[in-house]
NULODREN-539415 format. One record per residue (C-alpha): residue in three letters; z, y, x. Coordinates in steps of 0.25 Angstrom, whole numbers, plus 2048, in hexadecimal, padded with zeros to 3 digits. Last residue first. Layout:
N
ALAZYX...
This chain:
494
ASN57EF62154ALA58BF5F14BPHE58CF6C147GLN580F6F140GLU580F6213ALYS58EF64134ILE589F7212ELEU57EF6C127ASN587F62122ALA590F6D11DTHR584F73116ILE57FF6710FGLU58DF6310AALA590F71104SER582F720FELYS587F640F7LEU593F6A0F2CYS58BF760EDLEU581F6D0E6PRO58CF650DEILE592F730DAGLY586F7A0D5GLY57CF810DEGLY572F7C0E7PRO56DF730F2HIS56BF7B0FBVAL56FF8A0FBSER574F930EFGLY57DF890E9GLY587F880F6VAL585F87105PHE580F8F111PHE580F8D11FLEU580F9712BASN582F91139LYS575F9413ETYR56EFA0137MET560FA1132LYS55DF9312CSER56BF94125PHE570F8711FASN572F82112PRO565F8410FHIS560F8E104ARG559F870F8LEU54AF860F9PHE54AF770F8ALA551F760EBALA549F820E5MET53BF790E9LYS536F760DASER53BF840D5ASN545F880CBSER551F820D3SER559F8E0D2THR55EF970DEGLY56DF9A0E1TYR574F910D7LEU57DF990CFSER574FA60CFGLY57DFB20CEMET573FBB0D4TYR577FB60E1SER582FAD0E0ASN58DFB50E7THR598FAD0E0ASN5A0FB80D8SER595FC30D9GLU58AFBA0D5ILE590FB20CATHR596FC10C4VAL588FC40C3PRO583FB70BESER58DFB70B3LEU59BFB30B1VAL5A2FB70A4GLN5B2FB50A0GLU5B8FB2092VAL5C4FAF08CGLU5C9FAB07EILE5BAFA7078LEU5BCFA106BTHR5B6FAB061ALA5A9FAC06BILE5A7F9D069ASN5A3F9D05BVAL5A1F8F058LYS596F87053LEU594F7F060VAL586F81062ARG583F8E05AGLY590F9405FILE58DF9006DLYS580F9806CARG586FA5066ILE591FA5070ILE587FA307CASN57DFAE076GLU589FB8075ARG58EFB5082ALA57FFB6088GLU57EFC4082LYS589FC9088ILE588FC2096ILE579FC8096GLU57DFD7093GLU588FD709ETRP57EFD00A7ASN573FDA0A6GLN56AFD40B0GLY56AFD70BFASN563FCB0C4ASN56FFC10C3ALA56BFB20C2PRO566FAF0B4ALA571FA70AAASN574F990A7VAL57EF9909BMET58DF9509EVAL59AF94096PHE5A6F9009DTRP5AFF8D091ASN5BEF8A092GLU5C4F85086LYS5CFF8507DGLY5DAF7C075MET5E4F7D081PRO5E0F8808BALA5D4F85093GLN5D2F7E0A1LEU5DFF770A1ASN5E1F75092PRO5D5F6C091GLU5D1F6609ECYS5C3F6009CLYS5BEF67090SER5C6F73096THR5BAF730A0ILE5B1F78096ASN5A2F7B09CILE599F82091TYR58AF83096ILE581F8D08CTHR572F8D08BPRO56DF9A088ASP569F9F07BGLN565FAD07ETYR560FA908CLEU566FB2097ALA55DFBA0A1LYS557FB90AELYS549FBA0A6ASP543FAF0AEPHE54FFA60B3ILE559FA70A8CYS54FFAB09DLYS545FA109FPHE551F970A1GLU555F99092GLU548F9808EGLU547F8B093TYR553F8608DASN550F8B07EASN55AF85075SER565F89080PHE56FF7E082LEU57EF7D07EILE583F7608BASN591F7008CHIS599F6B098LEU5A9F67097GLN5A6F63088LEU5A5F6A07BGLN5A6F6506CPRO5B5F6406DPHE5B5F7306ETHR5C2F7A071TYR5C6F8806DSER5CBF94073ILE5C0F9607DGLY5C1F9C08BTRP5B5FA008ETYR5ADFA109CPHE59FFA609AILE595FA40A4LEU588FA90A7ALA581FA20B2SER577FA30BCSER569F9E0BFSER563F9A0CDARG55BFA40D3GLU54DFA20D7GLN549FA00E6LYS543FAA0EDLEU552FB10EDVAL556FA90F9LYS54BFB2101ASN553FBE0FCALA55FFBA104THR556FB9112LEU551FC710FGLN55FFCB10DMET564FC6119GLY572FCD11BLEU579FC111FLEU585FC1116LYS57FFC910ASER571FC6109TYR571FB9110THR57DFB310APHE57BFBA0FDTYR56EFB10FBVAL574FA5100ASP57FFA60F5MET58DFA40FDASN591F97101SER58DF9B10FVAL591F9311BVAL594F99129ILE595F91135ASP59CF92143ALA5A5F9E13DTHR5AAFAC140GLU5B2FB5135VAL5AFFC3137ARG5B8FCD12EASN5B4FD7123ASN5B8FCD117VAL5AEFC411DLYS5A4FC5127ILE59FFB812CALA59DFB1139ASN593FA8143VAL586FA813DALA57BFA4146ASN56EFAA148SER572FB0156SER57FFB714FSER583FB6140GLU58CFBC136ILE58DFB8128SER591FC5120SER59BFCB115VAL5A2FBF111THR5ACFC3107SER5BAFBC108ASN5C3FBE0FBTHR5C5FAE0FDHIS5C6FA710BPHE5C7F9810BVAL5CCF91117VAL5C6F82119GLY5D0F7911FLYS5CEF6C119LYS5D9F6D10FGLU5D3F7A10BALA5C6F75108LEU5CBF69100ALA5D3F740F7VAL5C7F7D0F6LEU5BFF710F1ALA5C9F6C0E7ASN5CAF7B0E2THR5BCF7C0E0ILE5BAF700DASER5C6F720D0ILE5BEF7F0CCMET5B6F760C4GLY5C0F730BAGLY5CFF6E0BCLYS5CBF5F0BEPRO5BCF5F0C2TYR5B2F5B0B6TYR5A7F510B9THR599F4E0B5GLY590F420B7GLN588F3A0C1ASN57BF360B8HIS57CF410ADGLU582F4D0B5LEU57CF4B0C2HIS56FF440BFALA56CF510B6ILE569F580C4LEU55DF4F0C7SER555F560BDLEU555F620C7MET549F5B0CDGLY540F5F0C1PRO53FF6D0C8ALA544F790C3LYS53CF830BATYR53EF7F0ACPRO54BF7A0B0ASN550F870B4SER55AF880C0GLY569F8B0C3ASN56CF7E0CBTYR573F770BFTHR569F7F0B6ALA55EF740B8TYR568F690B2ARG565F700A4ASN557F6B0A2PHE55DF5D0A1LEU563F62094GLN559F6A090VAL550F5E091THR559F56089HIS559F6007DPRO54AF6107EHIS54AF52079LYS53FF48080PHE543F4708ESER53DF4609BSER531F4E09AALA539F5A096ASN543F570A1VAL539F580ACLYS533F630A6HIS540F6B0A6LEU543F680B4THR537F6D0B8SER52AF650BEPHE525F630CCLEU530F5D0D4HIS538F550CALYS52CF510C2GLY525F4B0CELYS52FF410D0VAL53AF410DAALA543F340DDSER539F2F0E8LEU53CF3C0EFALA549F390F3LYS545F2C0F9SER539F33101LEU543F3D105SER54BF3310CILE556F3E114SER557F3E123LYS54CF48124LEU553F5211BTHR55FF54122ASN557F5712FPHE54EF61128LYS558F6A123HIS555F73118LEU557F6910DSER565F67111TYR56AF5B10CASN574F55101LEU570F5B0F4PHE561F5A0F5ILE561F4C0FBLYS56BF490F0GLY561F4F0E6VAL556F470EALYS559F380E9ASN566F370E2TYR563F440DALEU555F3F0D5GLU55AF310D3ALA565F360CAALA55BF400C3GLN551F340C1SER55CF2C0BBLEU560F370B2TYR551F380ADLYS54FF290ACSER55CF280A3VAL558F3309BTHR549F2C098ASP550F1E096ALA559F2408BASP54EF2B084GLU552F3707EGLY555F39070LEU55CF45070LYS56AF4206BASN56AF3206CGLN562F3107ALEU568F3D07FGLU576F3707DLYS571F29082VAL56DF2F08FPHE57AF37090LEU583F2A08DALA57BF22098LYS57BF2C0A2SER58AF2E0A0THR58DF3D0A3SER58CF3E094ALA583F4A090GLU588F4D082ILE57CF5307AVAL57EF5B06FTHR573F5E065GLY574F6A05AASP567F7005BGLU56CF7B065TYR570F71070PHE57DF6D075TYR57FF65082LYS58CF5F086CYS58DF5C095SER591F520A0TYR599F49098ALA5A3F3F09BGLN5A8F470A6SER5ADF410B4GLN5BBF460B8TYR5BFF4F0C4SER5C9F510CFPHE5CCF590DBPHE5D5F5C0E6GLU5DFF500E8LYS5D5F460E1ILE5CBF4A0EDASN5D2F430F7GLU5CEF4A103GLY5C7F4310FTHR5BEF51111LEU5B1F4B10FTHR5B6F42104PHE5BCF4E0FELEU5AFF56100ALA5A7F4A0FAGLU5B0F4A0EDILE5AAF580E9ASN59CF530EAGLU5A0F450E4PRO5A3F4E0D7GLN595F4E0D3THR596F570C8PHE59EF620C2LEU599F6C0B8SER5A0F790B7PRO59AF820C2GLY5A1F910C1ALA5ADF970BCASP5B5F8C0B8PHE5BDF920ADHIS5CDF8F0A9PHE5D1F9509BGLY5E0F9A09BGLY5DCFA8099LYS5D2FA90A4GLU5D1F9F0B1PHE5C7F9F0BBHIS5BFF950C3THR5B7F930CELEU5AAF8B0D2LYS5A0F970D5GLY5A6F9A0E1GLY5B1F900E4LEU5BDF990EATYR5C4FA40E5SER5C6FB30E9ASN5B8FB40EBLYS5B1FB90F9GLU5B3FAA0FETYR5B3FA710EVAL5B5F9A112SER5BBF9511EVAL5B9F88126GLU5BDF83134PHE5B2F78135GLY5B5F6A137GLN5ABF6212FVAL5B5F61125ALA5B8F6F124LEU5A8F70123ARG5A8F68117ILE5B4F6E110ALA5ADF7C112THR59FF7810DALA5A7F72100ILE5AEF810FEGLY5A0F88100ALA599F7E0F8VAL5A4F810ECGLY5A3F900EEALA5ACF950F9GLY5A3FA1100ILE59FFA310DILE5A3F97117ILE5A7F99125ALA5A8F8D12FLYS5AFF8E13CLYS5AEF82146LYS5BCF7C149PRO5C2F80158MET5C0F75163
């Protein structure tokens, strides 16, 4: 009997992971990618001897990668290696306070106690509650389709709900944090986790407090060779399992008959398939590939997530006071989020994230005695703003803030520069409006309103990636692939 054919549209990390899982199920898998490279946002470039991971820079939960190698029976060490980090992030505040967030829970608690006067038991209790929320509630959200009754009926919802307090559902993340900690710096540090899915901590539900569990209870890691090594490892694994990748292949439509998809049009030819999985933004899937603009517009009823403005700087100096991950906090966090979500603008004093992979691999990621800086600020989604002017002003504000905090004129040290804006994020990755995570979590029901991993209108059409359940970011995209692959397995087992 010939193999059933699966076509995946888009080679982001979720698309690649889905391809691996379907190949294991026995499908003949073809992946079509419009770009000349694979990985979607998880890509890389080199400029002037400096290496830059272009997209995601934080690596947590390596078990999601390991699961794919276990599933395929391959030795992960032949494809991929990583190392744990002693610190998840170094935080700098305008008043001179510096917090080194150890990945050891005990050391992190002690740091907050010594530097900010936080009660050790209070911080420990907060992190324990984050772990309980993640293990009892988060795992249901991450491992199952919330849109299929037969998957939910096998779950002990009463056990899950036992970990949920009223504050997690009815208070914002900021209110939860403000009631938990005494120092504004601690509140700001934990508020930051709303940005991990492109949300506003002053609107997003307190349930997002579980995100802190990933870094402060589980730890952070660095993949050898940088984040691009994740893409490279998964592509190599997929190809070993028979997956065929087609780059420079723009899919123009998804074809259907009798309410079931059966083919795609790509590069002016038709490719038939038993199933089609779209790793393209769900909005563009409906509007561009299915010609269903009204359905696409329904996706926009939920507020879009934030985007990012990134400066890739080759720096002709090394900074021992910086680590792999660094945050220079805004002096007015609430006003910053009002600017991003309400005014659709950048705040004049933005919170700055600096990632420097040469800290882990000096002389490999940057020339000797130099550093590769990935400098990012949260930005609004693209609403037609004057990005040329925004970028110019943001660059000046970022350089000025770095100068205040680090006491250095960084402008004189920039050897090479490249910029990524919401406009280029949208054009490069088909992320509508440049939103990094599709929809935000700025409402209590946002988690349940994300688009499902399957089509309710077309048989054999599935969705995967950051714009659908369970959301964006590497861990969630890999979970999205697992959920989608399991739904396909269930359908073809019947």
